[in-house]
C-alpha positions as CSV (number, residue, x, y, z in Angstrom):
1,M,16.2,-121.4,76.9
2,A,17.9,-119.5,79.7
3,R,17.4,-116.1,81.4
4,I,20.8,-114.4,81.3
5,A,21.5,-111.2,83.4
6,F,23.7,-108.6,81.9
7,I,25.5,-106.4,84.4
8,C,27.6,-103.5,83.1
9,P,28.3,-99.9,83.7
10,P,25.6,-97.7,82.2
11,F,27.9,-96.1,79.7
12,A,26.6,-96.1,76.1
13,A,29.6,-98.0,74.5
14,H,29.5,-100.8,77.1
15,V,25.7,-101.1,76.9
16,A,25.9,-101.2,73.1
17,S,28.3,-104.2,73.2
18,F,26.1,-106.1,75.6
19,R,23.0,-105.3,73.5
20,A,24.6,-106.8,70.4
21,L,25.4,-110.0,72.3
22,G,21.9,-110.0,73.8
23,E,20.2,-109.8,70.5
24,E,22.2,-112.8,69.2
25,L,21.2,-114.7,72.4
26,I,17.5,-113.8,71.7
27,R,17.9,-115.3,68.2
28,R,19.0,-118.5,69.9
29,G,15.9,-118.7,72.1
30,H,17.4,-117.2,75.3
31,E,16.0,-114.3,77.4
32,P,18.7,-111.8,78.3
33,F,17.9,-108.8,80.5
34,F,20.0,-105.9,81.9
35,L,20.5,-105.4,85.6
36,L,21.4,-101.7,86.0
37,N,21.9,-99.1,88.7
38,A,18.9,-97.2,90.0
39,G,17.9,-94.5,87.6
40,A,20.3,-95.5,84.8
41,Q,18.9,-94.9,81.4
42,A,20.4,-96.9,78.5
43,A,19.6,-97.8,74.9
44,T,18.9,-101.5,75.3
45,G,16.5,-101.9,72.5
46,D,14.1,-104.8,73.1
47,I,16.2,-106.2,75.9
48,P,14.3,-105.5,79.2
49,V,15.9,-103.7,82.1
50,H,15.7,-104.4,85.8
51,H,16.9,-101.7,88.1
52,V,18.2,-102.2,91.7
53,P,16.5,-99.9,94.2
54,A,18.1,-96.6,95.2
55,R,19.3,-96.0,98.7
56,A,19.4,-92.6,100.5
57,H,23.2,-92.3,100.2
58,D,23.6,-93.6,96.6
59,P,24.9,-91.3,93.9
60,D,22.5,-90.3,91.1
61,A,23.3,-92.3,88.0
62,A,22.8,-89.3,85.7
63,E,25.2,-87.3,87.8
64,V,27.8,-90.1,87.7
65,L,27.6,-90.2,83.9
66,A,27.8,-86.4,83.7
67,R,31.0,-86.4,85.8
68,A,32.5,-89.1,83.7
69,E,32.3,-86.8,80.7
70,N,35.4,-85.0,82.0
71,P,37.8,-87.8,82.9
72,K,41.0,-85.7,83.0
73,G,43.5,-85.6,85.7
74,V,44.2,-87.5,89.0
75,L,41.3,-85.9,90.9
76,A,38.9,-86.8,88.1
77,T,40.3,-90.3,88.1
78,L,39.8,-90.6,91.9
79,R,36.3,-89.2,91.6
80,T,35.4,-91.8,88.8
81,I,36.8,-94.6,91.0
82,A,34.7,-93.4,93.9
83,D,31.6,-93.3,91.8
84,S,32.3,-96.7,90.4
85,A,32.7,-98.1,93.9
86,A,29.4,-96.6,95.0
87,M,27.6,-98.0,91.9
88,T,29.1,-101.5,92.6
89,D,28.0,-101.3,96.2
90,Q,24.4,-100.4,95.1
91,L,24.3,-103.3,92.6
92,C,25.5,-105.8,95.2
93,A,23.1,-104.5,97.9
94,G,20.0,-104.6,95.7
95,G,21.0,-107.2,93.0
96,V,20.5,-110.3,95.1
97,E,16.8,-109.9,95.4
98,V,16.2,-108.6,91.9
99,L,18.1,-111.5,90.3
100,R,16.1,-113.9,92.4
101,E,12.8,-112.4,91.4
102,A,13.9,-112.3,87.7
103,G,14.9,-115.9,87.8
104,A,18.4,-115.5,86.4
105,D,20.1,-118.7,85.2
106,A,23.5,-117.1,84.4
107,I,25.3,-113.8,84.5
108,V,27.4,-112.0,81.9
109,G,29.3,-109.2,83.6
110,D,31.5,-106.4,82.3
111,Q,35.1,-106.5,83.5
112,M,34.7,-103.0,84.7
113,E,31.8,-103.8,87.0
114,P,32.8,-106.4,89.6
115,A,29.2,-106.7,90.9
116,G,28.5,-109.2,88.1
117,F,31.1,-111.6,89.4
118,L,30.1,-111.1,93.0
119,L,26.4,-111.6,92.4
120,A,27.1,-114.7,90.4
121,G,29.0,-116.1,93.3
122,A,26.2,-115.1,95.7
123,H,23.6,-117.0,93.7
124,R,26.0,-119.8,92.6
125,L,25.2,-118.9,89.0
126,P,27.4,-119.6,85.9
127,F,29.4,-116.4,85.1
128,C,31.0,-115.1,81.9
129,G,33.2,-112.0,82.0
130,L,33.1,-109.6,79.0
131,A,35.9,-107.1,78.2
132,A,34.1,-104.5,76.3
133,A,37.1,-102.2,76.7
134,V,40.8,-103.0,76.9
135,P,41.1,-106.2,78.9
136,I,42.4,-105.7,82.5
137,D,43.7,-109.3,82.7
138,P,47.3,-108.9,84.0
139,A,50.1,-110.2,81.8
140,P,53.9,-109.9,81.8
141,G,55.0,-106.6,80.2
142,V,51.4,-105.3,79.7
143,P,50.8,-101.9,81.4
144,L,47.5,-101.1,83.0
145,P,44.9,-100.0,80.5
146,F,44.7,-96.4,81.6
147,L,48.4,-95.9,80.7
148,D,49.7,-95.1,77.2
149,W,53.0,-96.9,78.0
150,P,54.5,-99.3,75.5
151,Y,54.8,-103.0,75.9
152,Q,57.6,-103.4,78.5
153,P,58.5,-107.1,79.2
154,E,61.8,-106.1,80.7
155,E,60.3,-103.5,83.1
156,V,59.0,-105.9,85.7
157,A,59.8,-103.8,88.7
158,K,58.3,-100.7,87.1
159,L,55.1,-102.4,86.2
160,R,54.8,-103.8,89.7
161,R,55.2,-100.4,91.2
162,T,52.6,-99.1,88.8
163,A,50.2,-101.9,89.8
164,A,50.7,-100.9,93.4
165,I,49.8,-97.3,92.5
166,G,46.7,-98.6,90.8
167,D,45.8,-100.5,93.9
168,A,46.3,-97.3,96.0
169,L,44.1,-95.3,93.6
170,S,41.4,-98.0,93.7
171,R,41.4,-98.4,97.4
172,R,37.8,-97.5,97.8
173,Q,36.7,-99.8,95.0
174,N,38.9,-102.6,96.4
175,K,37.3,-102.3,99.8
176,V,33.8,-102.6,98.3
177,I,34.9,-105.8,96.4
178,A,36.5,-107.3,99.5
179,D,33.5,-106.5,101.8
180,W,30.9,-108.0,99.4
181,A,33.0,-111.1,98.7
182,A,33.1,-111.7,102.5
183,R,29.4,-111.0,102.9
184,F,28.5,-113.4,100.1
185,G,30.8,-116.1,101.6
186,L,33.1,-116.1,98.5
187,A,36.8,-116.7,98.2
188,P,38.7,-113.5,99.2
189,A,38.8,-110.9,96.5
190,A,40.8,-107.7,96.8
191,R,40.7,-106.0,93.4
192,L,39.0,-105.8,90.1
193,S,41.3,-108.4,88.5
194,D,40.0,-110.9,91.1
195,C,36.5,-110.6,89.6
196,L,37.2,-111.7,86.0
197,G,36.0,-115.3,86.2
198,T,37.4,-118.4,84.4
199,T,35.2,-117.9,81.3
200,Q,35.8,-114.6,79.5
201,I,35.2,-113.0,76.1
202,A,36.8,-109.9,74.8
203,Q,36.4,-107.5,71.9
204,M,40.2,-107.2,71.8
205,I,42.1,-109.6,69.5
206,P,45.7,-110.7,69.5
207,A,46.5,-108.8,66.2
208,L,45.7,-105.5,68.1
209,D,46.7,-106.4,71.6
210,F,50.1,-106.5,73.3
211,P,51.7,-110.0,73.4
212,R,50.2,-112.3,76.0
213,P,51.2,-115.8,77.0
214,E,49.1,-118.6,75.6
215,P,46.5,-119.8,76.3
216,L,44.8,-116.4,76.5
217,P,42.6,-115.8,79.6
218,F,39.7,-114.8,77.3
219,V,38.2,-115.8,74.0
220,P,38.9,-112.9,71.5
221,V,35.6,-112.6,69.6
222,G,36.2,-109.2,68.0
223,P,33.7,-106.3,67.8
224,L,30.3,-107.1,69.3
225,R,28.0,-105.5,66.7
226,R,24.3,-105.8,65.7
227,P,23.8,-107.2,62.2
228,E,22.3,-103.9,61.0
229,E,25.5,-102.1,62.1
230,L,27.5,-104.2,59.7
231,V,25.4,-103.7,56.6
232,D,26.8,-101.2,54.0
233,V,24.5,-98.1,53.8
234,P,24.7,-95.1,51.5
235,L,26.8,-92.2,52.8
236,P,24.6,-89.2,54.0
237,F,26.9,-86.9,52.1
238,I,28.8,-86.8,48.8
239,R,32.4,-87.9,49.2
240,P,34.8,-85.4,47.7
241,A,36.6,-86.7,44.7
242,D,39.5,-84.3,44.9
243,R,40.5,-84.4,48.6
244,P,41.2,-87.0,51.2
245,L,38.4,-87.6,53.7
246,V,38.9,-87.3,57.4
247,F,36.3,-88.6,59.8
248,A,36.4,-87.3,63.4
249,T,34.4,-88.5,66.4
250,M,35.1,-88.0,70.1
251,G,32.4,-90.4,71.3
252,T,29.1,-89.7,73.0
253,M,30.8,-88.0,76.0
254,L,33.2,-85.5,74.4
255,G,31.4,-84.3,71.3
256,G,30.9,-80.8,72.7
257,E,34.5,-79.7,73.0
258,M,34.6,-76.7,70.7
259,K,38.4,-76.4,70.9
260,V,38.8,-79.8,69.4
261,W,36.6,-79.2,66.4
262,R,38.1,-75.7,65.7
263,A,41.6,-77.2,65.7
264,L,40.7,-80.2,63.5
265,A,38.8,-78.0,61.0
266,E,41.8,-75.7,60.7
267,A,44.2,-78.6,60.4
268,C,42.1,-80.3,57.7
269,R,42.0,-77.0,55.8
270,Q,45.8,-76.8,55.9
271,A,46.1,-80.4,54.9
272,G,43.8,-80.0,52.0
273,A,41.4,-82.6,53.4
274,A,37.6,-82.7,53.8
275,L,36.4,-83.1,57.4
276,V,33.3,-85.0,58.5
277,I,32.4,-85.0,62.2
278,A,29.9,-86.8,64.5
279,H,29.4,-84.8,67.6
280,G,26.8,-86.9,69.5
281,G,24.3,-84.1,69.6
282,R,26.6,-81.9,71.6
283,L,26.7,-79.0,69.1
284,S,24.1,-76.7,67.7
285,E,23.7,-76.1,64.0
286,Q,25.0,-72.6,64.6
287,Q,28.2,-73.9,66.2
288,V,28.7,-76.4,63.4
289,A,28.2,-73.8,60.7
290,G,31.1,-71.9,62.2
291,F,33.6,-74.7,61.6
292,G,33.2,-74.9,57.8
293,V,33.5,-78.7,57.7
294,H,32.4,-80.9,54.8
295,H,29.6,-82.5,56.8
296,A,28.5,-82.7,60.5
297,A,25.8,-84.7,62.3
298,D,24.8,-85.9,65.7
299,F,25.4,-89.5,64.7
300,L,26.5,-91.2,61.4
301,P,26.6,-94.7,60.1
302,Y,30.1,-95.2,61.5
303,R,31.3,-98.1,59.6
304,A,30.1,-96.7,56.2
305,V,31.8,-93.4,56.9
306,M,35.0,-95.1,58.2
307,K,35.2,-97.2,55.1
308,A,35.0,-94.1,52.9
309,A,37.5,-92.2,55.0
310,D,41.2,-92.0,54.6
311,L,41.8,-91.3,58.3
312,V,39.8,-91.4,61.6
313,I,40.5,-89.0,64.4
314,T,39.1,-90.1,67.7
315,H,39.4,-90.1,71.5
316,G,40.4,-93.7,71.4
317,G,37.4,-95.5,72.7
318,S,37.5,-99.2,72.1
319,N,34.4,-99.4,69.9
320,T,35.6,-96.6,67.7
321,V,39.1,-98.0,67.4
322,L,37.9,-101.4,66.5
323,D,35.4,-100.1,63.9
324,A,38.0,-97.9,62.3
325,L,40.5,-100.8,62.0
326,A,37.8,-103.2,60.8
327,S,37.1,-100.6,58.1
328,G,40.8,-100.6,57.1
329,T,41.3,-97.0,58.2
330,P,44.3,-95.6,60.2
331,L,43.9,-93.4,63.3
332,L,45.0,-90.3,65.0
333,V,44.1,-90.6,68.7
334,R,43.6,-88.0,71.4
335,P,43.0,-90.0,74.6
336,V,41.5,-88.3,77.7
337,G,40.8,-91.1,80.1
338,F,39.6,-94.6,80.9
339,D,41.2,-97.2,78.6
340,Q,41.8,-94.8,75.7
341,P,45.5,-94.4,76.5
342,G,45.8,-98.2,76.4
343,N,44.3,-98.3,73.0
344,L,46.7,-95.6,71.8
345,A,49.6,-97.6,73.1
346,R,48.5,-100.6,71.1
347,I,48.0,-98.5,68.0
348,R,51.5,-97.3,68.3
349,H,52.9,-100.7,69.0
350,H,51.4,-102.1,65.7
351,G,52.0,-99.0,63.6
352,L,48.4,-98.2,63.0
353,G,48.5,-94.5,63.5
354,E,49.8,-91.8,65.9
355,K,48.9,-89.7,68.9
356,L,47.2,-86.5,67.8
357,A,49.5,-83.5,68.1
358,S,48.6,-80.5,70.4
359,L,45.3,-78.8,69.6
360,R,47.3,-75.5,69.9
361,K,49.3,-76.5,66.8
362,P,46.9,-77.2,63.9
363,G,49.9,-77.1,61.5
364,E,51.4,-80.1,63.2
365,I,48.1,-81.9,63.0
366,A,47.9,-81.1,59.3
367,A,51.4,-82.6,58.8
368,Q,50.2,-85.7,60.7
369,I,47.2,-86.0,58.5
370,R,49.3,-85.9,55.4
371,R,51.9,-88.2,56.8
372,V,49.6,-91.0,58.1
373,I,47.4,-91.0,55.0
374,G,50.4,-91.3,52.8
375,D,52.3,-93.9,54.8
376,A,52.3,-97.2,52.8
377,Q,53.6,-99.2,55.9
378,V,50.7,-97.9,58.1
379,K,48.2,-98.9,55.4
380,A,49.7,-102.4,55.3
381,N,49.6,-102.7,59.1
382,V,46.0,-101.6,59.2
383,A,45.1,-104.0,56.4
384,R,46.6,-106.9,58.4
385,V,44.5,-106.0,61.5
386,A,41.4,-105.5,59.4
387,A,41.8,-109.0,57.9
388,A,42.2,-110.4,61.5
389,L,39.1,-108.7,62.6
390,A,37.2,-110.0,59.6
391,G,38.0,-113.5,60.8
392,T,36.4,-113.1,64.2
393,G,32.9,-114.2,65.1
394,G,31.7,-111.1,67.0
395,A,28.3,-111.5,68.7
396,V,27.8,-115.0,67.3
397,A,31.1,-116.3,68.7
398,G,30.4,-114.5,72.0
399,A,27.0,-116.1,72.3
400,E,28.5,-119.5,71.7
401,V,30.9,-119.0,74.6
402,V,28.0,-117.9,76.9
403,E,26.0,-121.0,75.9
404,T,28.9,-123.2,77.0
405,L,28.0,-122.1,80.6
406,L,24.5,-123.3,80.3
């Protein structure tokens, strides 16, 4: 039995992946717990949470999450990086003592939160990195995850320049990493990619990723899901027998964008498709009634709905993309930030869907809906990835990798 600290950004999708891994570790007799920023609230189930103490100059966790709901543009990107740097600094400053008191035996850290790697080094604890989103591990020809660029093995100079731009944008975060690596007496670290560790697991699998040299730097375990999330459940609505079914979700952050739902509702009407939406509790019943969709809810049993759907329209978050493909359903993607452009690039690379057309042109979206649903090659490509995902071990495989550290 081991006490295993989970350190990740307090975003719902990241916490959900860690929770699935944690519940599998509990079944194996271990005691995982979350180490989160001061004031961060997360749906961790039965897995306990320890918070680091807040300092006078620290950002409020709720405000950081609220600002992250609008990740558009360079200024928003810089703001998000600055917030991330401050959150990392807070975890490193308070995490040493909290981990000591909690009696941690190992740490599993999110790739996007370098504090896990740094604190593991400070305590000389075994460390496992987890890529809940698109892996940031560098590889020849693979663009940075926040870009929707194609795989470009011949564009070495261009990708180097882009990496340099990424370093410039991440200057504040890089300084926090370097400062704490020095304070903890660790080997010099200058950027996020220096904090990945030698043992890593990833939700991304080769069948969906860009080509990478073997051996892979991470173990591709596929989607980290709780058992109850994988069980078939009845649909909370009647599936129309005479029309294709389109399921749209923009994640927990972007479900309140009225212009998105208006455009998709109109496009589905023009395409002769029934639209089901999950808006994450961001719309009122009155607002939903105005769209005239087939069904709408705060949350839905995603996998059950995706299996019934002919098409998924999404912002391109990693969990949604993986669940859609595991369900054998193609995608239209409207990325707005984070690793969503990187997911879109991989969807295009493997012929699994398209980028959503402009919201100002519902007619073009309607044409996309008809085209992607009717494309036999897209269906075959999606079926290939679905079969590959079905062969991964998910949380069970992830827990086995973590146990090798112990």
